ZADREN-74057 format. One line per 5 residues: number of its first residue (from 1); their letters; for each residue x, y, z of C-alpha. Coordinates in Angstrom, 3 decimals. Layout:
<recs>
NUM = A = X Y Z  ... .
</recs>
This chain:
<recs>
1 = MIEIF = -50.408 -25.292 -16.308  -47.202 -26.862 -17.594  -47.739 -30.160 -19.419  -44.788 -32.510 -19.914  -44.456 -35.618 -22.071 .
6 = NSMTG = -43.655 -38.537 -19.790  -41.523 -41.192 -21.505  -42.864 -43.753 -19.044  -46.514 -43.301 -20.047  -46.026 -42.030 -23.597 .
11 = QKAPL = -48.399 -39.149 -22.863  -48.381 -35.514 -21.833  -49.776 -34.662 -18.417  -49.870 -31.594 -16.148  -46.838 -31.181 -13.903 .
16 = KTLEP = -47.759 -32.091 -10.327  -44.877 -31.688 -7.924  -44.510 -33.777 -4.800  -43.824 -30.633 -2.785  -45.974 -27.622 -3.748 .
21 = GHVRM = -43.972 -25.041 -5.668  -40.742 -27.079 -5.660  -39.423 -29.113 -8.609  -36.692 -31.638 -7.924  -35.000 -32.780 -11.132 .
26 = YVCGM = -32.050 -35.015 -11.949  -30.358 -34.985 -15.351  -27.643 -37.423 -16.385  -24.464 -35.479 -17.041  -21.121 -36.055 -18.720 .
31 = TVYDF = -18.622 -38.894 -18.562  -15.524 -36.734 -18.502  -12.899 -38.323 -20.763  -13.301 -36.021 -23.790  -14.705 -32.653 -24.865 .
36 = CHIGH = -18.474 -32.125 -25.028  -19.929 -32.857 -28.469  -23.019 -31.342 -30.074  -25.181 -34.171 -28.736  -24.137 -33.155 -25.226 .
41 = ARSLV = -24.840 -29.522 -26.161  -28.388 -30.394 -27.089  -29.067 -32.111 -23.764  -27.356 -29.368 -21.765  -29.309 -26.588 -23.472 .
46 = AFDVV = -32.634 -28.471 -23.463  -32.641 -29.081 -19.725  -31.190 -25.644 -18.999  -34.296 -24.218 -20.679  -36.539 -26.557 -18.682 .
51 = RRYLK = -34.915 -25.279 -15.487  -35.107 -21.629 -16.588  -38.777 -21.871 -17.540  -39.746 -23.646 -14.341  -38.084 -20.854 -12.345 .
56 = YSGYR = -39.741 -18.204 -14.533  -43.073 -19.912 -13.807  -42.541 -19.437 -10.070  -41.162 -22.818 -9.055  -38.200 -23.343 -6.787 .
61 = VTHVR = -35.941 -25.762 -8.632  -33.368 -28.161 -7.242  -31.454 -29.355 -10.289  -28.868 -32.126 -10.000  -26.582 -32.908 -12.948 .
66 = NITDI = -23.979 -35.541 -12.164  -20.423 -35.999 -13.369  -19.219 -39.543 -14.075  -15.540 -39.378 -13.157  -14.783 -43.116 -12.957 .
71 = DDKII = -15.577 -45.349 -15.911  -13.965 -47.861 -18.311  -13.483 -45.167 -20.967  -11.899 -42.791 -18.469  -9.462 -45.468 -17.299 .
76 = ARAAA = -8.567 -46.394 -20.885  -8.077 -42.766 -21.988  -5.900 -41.915 -18.980  -3.748 -44.975 -19.620  -3.416 -44.138 -23.328 .
81 = NGESI = -2.403 -40.567 -22.444  0.004 -41.671 -19.741  -1.645 -39.423 -17.169  -3.532 -39.905 -13.934  -7.299 -40.252 -13.903 .
86 = ETLTK = -7.513 -37.197 -11.629  -5.570 -35.064 -14.117  -7.668 -36.266 -17.049  -11.036 -35.773 -15.376  -10.140 -32.347 -13.974 .
91 = RFIDA = -9.116 -31.132 -17.421  -12.351 -32.244 -19.030  -14.547 -31.052 -16.158  -12.981 -27.606 -16.548  -13.537 -27.806 -20.313 .
96 = MHEDC = -17.167 -28.818 -19.795  -17.744 -25.814 -17.544  -16.168 -23.539 -20.150  -18.401 -24.982 -22.875  -21.477 -24.550 -20.670 .
101 = EQLGV = -20.591 -20.922 -20.002  -20.183 -20.269 -23.725  -23.576 -21.887 -24.418  -25.297 -19.929 -21.644  -26.001 -23.091 -19.628 .
106 = ERPEH = -26.352 -22.233 -15.948  -24.749 -24.315 -13.222  -27.170 -26.716 -11.499  -27.748 -26.491 -7.763  -25.766 -29.713 -7.324 .
111 = EPRAT = -23.077 -31.268 -9.507  -22.041 -34.468 -7.713  -19.109 -36.582 -8.835  -19.429 -40.348 -8.752  -16.192 -40.833 -6.807 .
116 = EYVAG = -17.640 -38.803 -3.917  -20.515 -41.279 -3.415  -18.842 -44.701 -3.539  -19.716 -45.460 0.108  -23.396 -44.870 -0.679 .
121 = MVAMI = -23.127 -47.134 -3.708  -21.687 -49.941 -1.585  -24.551 -49.472 0.891  -27.237 -49.618 -1.831  -25.664 -52.727 -3.343 .
126 = ETLIE = -25.672 -54.400 0.093  -29.375 -53.589 0.393  -30.071 -55.113 -3.024  -28.267 -58.310 -2.035  -30.204 -58.471 1.235 .
131 = KGVAY = -33.461 -58.143 -0.711  -32.500 -60.996 -3.016  -32.350 -58.997 -6.260  -28.541 -58.953 -6.545  -25.801 -61.551 -6.074 .
136 = ASDGD = -22.017 -61.676 -5.747  -19.994 -63.655 -8.275  -16.179 -63.834 -8.472  -15.708 -60.421 -6.865  -18.389 -58.776 -9.001 .
141 = VLYAV = -21.932 -58.039 -7.917  -24.755 -58.337 -10.451  -28.398 -57.302 -10.503  -30.820 -60.131 -11.220  -33.060 -58.495 -13.811 .
146 = AKFPG = -35.671 -61.247 -13.680  -36.303 -60.428 -10.010  -37.721 -56.982 -10.899  -41.266 -57.344 -12.287  -41.414 -53.928 -13.976 .
151 = YGRLS = -38.187 -54.256 -15.950  -38.581 -52.890 -19.495  -41.579 -50.668 -18.802  -39.770 -47.409 -19.609  -38.203 -48.613 -22.847 .
156 = GKKLA = -41.064 -50.878 -23.885  -38.754 -53.884 -24.034  -39.713 -57.391 -22.905  -37.352 -59.790 -21.161  -38.128 -62.599 -23.596 .
161 = DLRAG = -37.257 -60.414 -26.595  -34.089 -59.169 -24.922  -32.961 -62.707 -24.167  -33.677 -63.768 -27.740  -31.358 -61.026 -28.934 .
166 = ARVEV = -28.605 -61.760 -26.382  -25.319 -63.182 -27.625  -24.615 -66.882 -27.093  -21.232 -66.252 -25.470  -22.464 -64.984 -22.119 .
171 = DASKR = -20.267 -64.022 -19.175  -20.016 -67.177 -17.058  -20.408 -65.145 -13.871  -23.975 -64.176 -14.862  -26.979 -66.285 -13.938 .
176 = DPLDF = -28.929 -64.583 -16.710  -27.452 -62.912 -19.821  -29.482 -59.773 -19.017  -28.061 -59.317 -15.508  -25.970 -56.163 -15.234 .
181 = VLWKA = -23.025 -55.246 -13.074  -23.382 -53.217 -9.881  -19.812 -53.673 -8.641  -16.719 -54.603 -10.652  -13.809 -56.481 -9.134 .
186 = AKPGE = -10.570 -54.537 -9.391  -8.146 -55.301 -12.203  -4.398 -54.758 -11.771  -3.472 -51.078 -12.009  -7.066 -49.815 -11.928 .
191 = PSWDS = -8.427 -47.495 -9.233  -10.411 -49.349 -6.581  -12.290 -48.994 -3.314  -12.795 -51.413 -0.438  -16.067 -53.313 -0.270 .
196 = PWGKG = -17.530 -56.472 1.341  -16.792 -58.265 -1.977  -13.182 -57.158 -2.201  -11.532 -54.221 -3.891  -13.361 -52.879 -6.894 .
201 = RPGWH = -15.383 -49.992 -8.298  -19.047 -49.279 -8.980  -20.835 -49.963 -12.234  -22.142 -46.983 -14.194  -25.863 -47.477 -13.511 .
206 = IECSV = -25.625 -47.602 -9.711  -23.842 -44.247 -9.690  -26.878 -42.241 -10.821  -29.258 -44.131 -8.526  -27.200 -43.285 -5.457 .
211 = MSVAL = -26.428 -39.664 -6.342  -30.043 -38.852 -7.190  -31.401 -40.450 -4.000  -28.721 -38.778 -1.870  -29.543 -35.286 -3.141 .
216 = LGDHF = -33.246 -35.477 -4.052  -34.663 -38.370 -2.013  -35.951 -41.723 -3.215  -39.003 -40.156 -4.885  -38.710 -36.957 -6.941 .
221 = DLHGG = -40.361 -35.101 -9.801  -38.305 -35.174 -13.008  -35.470 -37.271 -14.415  -33.943 -36.292 -17.751  -31.311 -37.354 -20.206 .
226 = GMDLK = -30.656 -38.225 -23.824  -32.817 -40.711 -25.707  -29.827 -43.066 -25.868  -29.932 -43.410 -22.063  -33.487 -44.728 -21.907 .
231 = FPHHE = -32.186 -48.290 -22.304  -30.359 -49.733 -20.561  -29.159 -46.925 -18.252  -32.471 -45.459 -17.097  -34.189 -48.832 -17.131 .
236 = NEIAQ = -31.478 -50.125 -14.807  -31.703 -47.053 -12.581  -35.395 -47.769 -12.067  -34.793 -51.435 -11.249  -32.053 -50.643 -8.722 .
241 = TCAAC = -33.672 -47.705 -6.967  -37.212 -49.033 -6.764  -35.967 -52.368 -5.399  -33.557 -50.809 -2.899  -35.853 -48.052 -1.635 .
246 = DSTFV = -39.332 -49.576 -2.119  -40.309 -46.293 -3.783  -41.771 -44.938 -7.018  -38.417 -43.220 -7.669  -39.380 -40.766 -10.466 .
251 = NVWMH = -42.721 -39.280 -11.470  -41.832 -37.957 -14.940  -39.123 -39.198 -17.305  -37.930 -36.762 -19.992  -35.677 -37.641 -22.933 .
256 = NGFVN = -34.211 -35.294 -25.521  -33.905 -36.509 -29.112  -30.861 -37.399 -31.173  -28.703 -35.035 -33.230  -28.276 -35.988 -36.877 .
261 = VDAEK = -25.608 -34.413 -39.078  -26.779 -33.697 -42.634  -29.589 -36.219 -42.075  -27.195 -38.969 -40.922  -26.682 -40.242 -37.393 .
266 = MSKSL = -23.738 -38.521 -35.725  -20.862 -40.948 -35.156  -17.068 -40.944 -35.148  -17.016 -43.758 -37.715  -18.860 -41.586 -40.256 .
271 = GNFFT = -16.526 -38.666 -39.634  -19.408 -36.342 -38.739  -18.714 -36.128 -35.017  -18.193 -32.552 -33.801  -17.276 -31.152 -30.418 .
276 = VREVQ = -18.721 -27.881 -29.150  -15.230 -26.384 -29.415  -14.883 -27.362 -33.053  -18.272 -25.872 -33.866  -17.373 -22.602 -32.140 .
281 = KHLRP = -14.599 -22.051 -34.679  -17.306 -21.452 -37.258  -20.170 -19.772 -35.411  -20.953 -17.952 -32.209  -22.043 -20.125 -29.259 .
286 = EVLRA = -25.356 -18.264 -28.988  -26.139 -19.312 -32.556  -25.609 -22.959 -31.578  -27.981 -22.435 -28.652  -30.588 -20.832 -30.928 .
291 = FVLSS = -30.198 -23.745 -33.346  -30.873 -26.257 -30.542  -33.992 -24.321 -29.514  -35.281 -24.254 -33.091  -36.474 -27.838 -32.609 .
296 = QYRGP = -38.746 -29.272 -29.904  -36.482 -31.103 -27.443  -38.067 -34.561 -27.853  -37.635 -34.898 -31.610  -34.506 -35.375 -33.693 .
301 = INYSD = -32.619 -32.292 -34.847  -30.580 -32.032 -38.029  -27.235 -30.276 -37.766  -26.535 -28.779 -41.191  -25.107 -25.619 -42.704 .
306 = DNLRQ = -28.557 -24.506 -43.854  -30.119 -24.962 -40.410  -27.225 -23.164 -38.733  -27.542 -20.278 -41.198  -31.250 -20.037 -40.426 .
311 = ADAGL = -30.536 -19.931 -36.687  -27.851 -17.290 -37.241  -30.151 -15.157 -39.390  -33.010 -15.469 -36.899  -30.825 -14.384 -34.003 .
316 = ERLYV = -29.434 -11.502 -36.058  -32.972 -10.241 -36.780  -33.645 -10.081 -33.043  -30.449 -8.175 -32.304  -30.992 -5.776 -35.225 .
321 = ALRGI = -34.460 -4.976 -33.873  -33.032 -4.296 -30.395  -30.171 -2.160 -31.666  -29.982 1.324 -30.227  -32.672 0.732 -27.581 .
326 = AADAV = -31.664 1.151 -23.956  -32.275 -1.868 -21.732  -33.725 0.195 -18.897  -37.466 -0.444 -19.211  -39.339 -2.867 -16.971 .
331 = MVPTE = -40.997 -5.739 -18.807  -44.790 -5.535 -18.829  -46.375 -8.790 -20.061  -48.740 -8.516 -23.021  -50.592 -10.936 -25.270 .
336 = ATERF = -47.196 -11.914 -26.706  -46.071 -13.118 -23.289  -49.241 -15.180 -23.008  -48.524 -16.813 -26.399  -44.987 -17.507 -25.218 .
341 = RVAMN = -46.308 -19.164 -22.066  -48.831 -21.240 -23.993  -45.993 -22.537 -26.177  -43.667 -23.318 -23.286  -46.455 -24.820 -21.172 .
346 = DDFNT = -46.975 -27.286 -24.012  -43.994 -29.515 -23.171  -41.441 -26.713 -23.585  -42.247 -26.014 -27.247  -39.269 -23.776 -27.963 .
351 = PEAMA = -39.850 -23.422 -31.757  -43.221 -21.770 -31.047  -41.651 -19.670 -28.287  -38.936 -18.534 -30.710  -41.652 -17.578 -33.217 .
356 = VLQAL = -43.115 -15.252 -30.557  -39.718 -13.544 -30.271  -39.614 -13.020 -34.038  -43.128 -11.553 -33.999  -42.081 -9.151 -31.250 .
361 = ARDLN = -39.061 -8.128 -33.327  -41.352 -7.308 -36.265  -43.613 -5.263 -33.988  -40.555 -3.497 -32.614  -39.343 -2.532 -36.092 .
366 = IAKSA = -42.796 -1.148 -36.924  -42.816 0.905 -33.720  -39.319 2.202 -34.500  -40.446 3.273 -37.983  -43.371 5.119 -36.436 .
371 = SDQAK = -41.042 6.780 -33.876  -43.356 5.602 -31.085  -40.724 5.658 -28.341  -42.997 4.449 -25.545  -44.035 1.438 -27.616 .
376 = VSAIA = -40.437 0.802 -28.711  -39.252 0.714 -25.120  -42.084 -1.573 -23.983  -41.718 -4.087 -26.824  -37.937 -4.187 -26.456 .
381 = AELRG = -38.252 -4.911 -22.735  -40.683 -7.767 -23.422  -38.456 -9.165 -26.173  -35.398 -9.108 -23.922  -37.314 -10.563 -20.976 .
386 = LGAVL = -38.708 -13.517 -22.924  -35.373 -14.035 -24.653  -33.731 -14.353 -21.242  -36.117 -17.179 -20.333  -34.605 -19.098 -23.259 .
391 = GLLGC = -31.080 -17.987 -22.386  -30.866 -15.686 -25.419  -30.287 -11.962 -26.132  -28.053 -11.401 -23.125  -25.487 -9.455 -25.155 .
396 = DADTW = -25.654 -5.752 -25.960  -27.122 -5.609 -29.471  -24.560 -3.197 -30.898  -21.711 -5.204 -29.400  -23.102 -8.447 -30.823 .
401 = LKTRP = -23.545 -6.978 -34.299  -20.193 -5.209 -34.309  -18.054 -7.996 -32.898  -15.554 -8.944 -35.586  -16.300 -12.573 -36.566 .
406 = ESAGV = -12.736 -13.731 -35.903  -12.976 -12.209 -32.413  -16.018 -14.372 -31.738  -14.092 -17.489 -32.699  -15.509 -17.454 -36.220 .
411 = THVVS = -13.571 -17.999 -39.433  -15.140 -15.362 -41.673  -13.533 -14.807 -45.075  -15.655 -12.991 -47.667  -15.208 -12.303 -51.354 .
416 = GGVAP = -13.428 -9.025 -50.683  -10.976 -10.598 -48.218  -10.992 -10.954 -44.454  -13.612 -8.791 -42.729  -12.055 -5.382 -41.901 .
421 = EAAEI = -11.421 -3.954 -38.453  -13.756 -1.371 -36.918  -11.343 1.559 -37.458  -11.101 0.829 -41.190  -14.887 0.513 -41.434 .
426 = EALIE = -15.444 3.855 -39.679  -12.924 5.537 -42.015  -14.691 4.185 -45.101  -18.084 5.262 -43.740  -16.708 8.752 -43.220 .
431 = ARRAA = -15.371 8.784 -46.803  -18.828 7.709 -48.019  -20.471 10.464 -45.961  -18.142 13.030 -47.511  -18.891 11.712 -51.012 .
436 = RAAKD = -22.633 11.956 -50.400  -22.258 15.499 -49.057  -20.416 16.367 -52.268  -23.202 14.655 -54.273  -20.653 12.164 -55.626 .
441 = FKESD = -23.101 9.286 -55.493  -20.984 7.072 -57.744  -18.193 7.162 -55.156  -20.686 6.742 -52.314  -22.084 3.613 -53.960 .
446 = RVRDL = -18.574 2.277 -54.608  -17.681 2.503 -50.917  -20.958 0.874 -49.883  -20.419 -1.982 -52.350  -16.802 -2.387 -51.228 .
451 = LLARG = -17.907 -2.773 -47.614  -20.710 -5.162 -48.563  -18.249 -7.333 -50.488  -16.143 -7.501 -47.333  -19.069 -8.572 -45.184 .
456 = IILED = -20.226 -5.190 -43.815  -23.855 -4.071 -43.968  -24.609 -0.333 -43.741  -27.885 0.962 -42.315  -28.692 4.607 -43.042 .
461 = GPEGT = -31.094 6.343 -40.673  -31.988 9.684 -39.070  -29.149 9.245 -36.577  -26.563 8.640 -39.310  -25.065 5.425 -40.679 .
466 = RWRYR = -24.757 2.303 -38.576  -22.856 -0.771 -39.604  -22.704 -4.426 -38.666  -20.893 -7.545 -39.712  -22.847 -9.886 -41.923 .
</recs>
């Protein structure tokens, strides 16, 4: 039984779907005015694993991840660039898809764009006005927070405390400083749509309410997103949707934790803000994915050179164990699979699941040393199968280990110079083999040390000498 921590209750509870065998989940996606950063990568990978594991566990999954393609930041960036909003958003949507592919993040079943659902947003806002929880003011429409009794339940915030912290200079159009915008009156030169309150565009919060209800219904199983969205975005989603639809809206709220960089909060002002594309200049995308999975999704994760090296080394151990083993055996679950399931059933505990993969790799190396081919084949199949549930180990092991770092988008300069090409490595290995045959072990050792200094590890075995980049 899968247990999930519900941010609304602060407790873990067994997953109980509204429709037997079918999980409907909505995850807040990108606002497409810039490249995805490592905080986005964490959310993308975390909920990709949730989706993968639910499917592995036999559920049918309908996953919706929205795209916000109209927003103040989008309008400002397009204006600063001197380009149309459509050109800007298309470029960054394409870039997001490329980043997701590199990270092994699968496409959701639905990827709605906010601009496709404006009519539905107008309709929901009209309903909220009719029910007396929203009001028009100078072309804007605002939600009256005080009219919703459960406001603050998700985030644990109280209206009195929020008002005490509100700034004195409040927008004159608001009846209450906590009221938030549902519809914004158009400003000169901005994109706009027709509405009963004049030309304008939707506020950010109403977008997710309408898209989720349109594609999943007004009551569904899971809603996810980053911890930073819990307040006010998700709190406002609840207020809008529950009031408009007279429904429970969401059964389980899931929030992934923050990314820190060298133990400090990631921010542009601190100069420690990295995009996925910048990171990929220094390490393979699968290493970034393994790094994200090295921490349980709810807690903070520290992005540092040491932690990235550990993720890289851990992934390398798995590929080294799988090297030379054909991927043609059918996976037969063993006690290791059960331990993997226990870990993942416990609120998607990926660090424990990754530990199971490492244990399988150790068992595989022992079986290889004993030349137990049947056991080697079986363990390798289980290792690959469980790795796939986490979105890992999809590459051929020899290809992964022999891919020149620069070819993988990695800047890799070692003490002996830039890592050599495969042809040069093979020639040096042949020279070493000849030296060993001639019992010139001094020369053999010199070649081995030369290769090691240039980032090449040699592995001697019954089948000859294999090599890999370090």
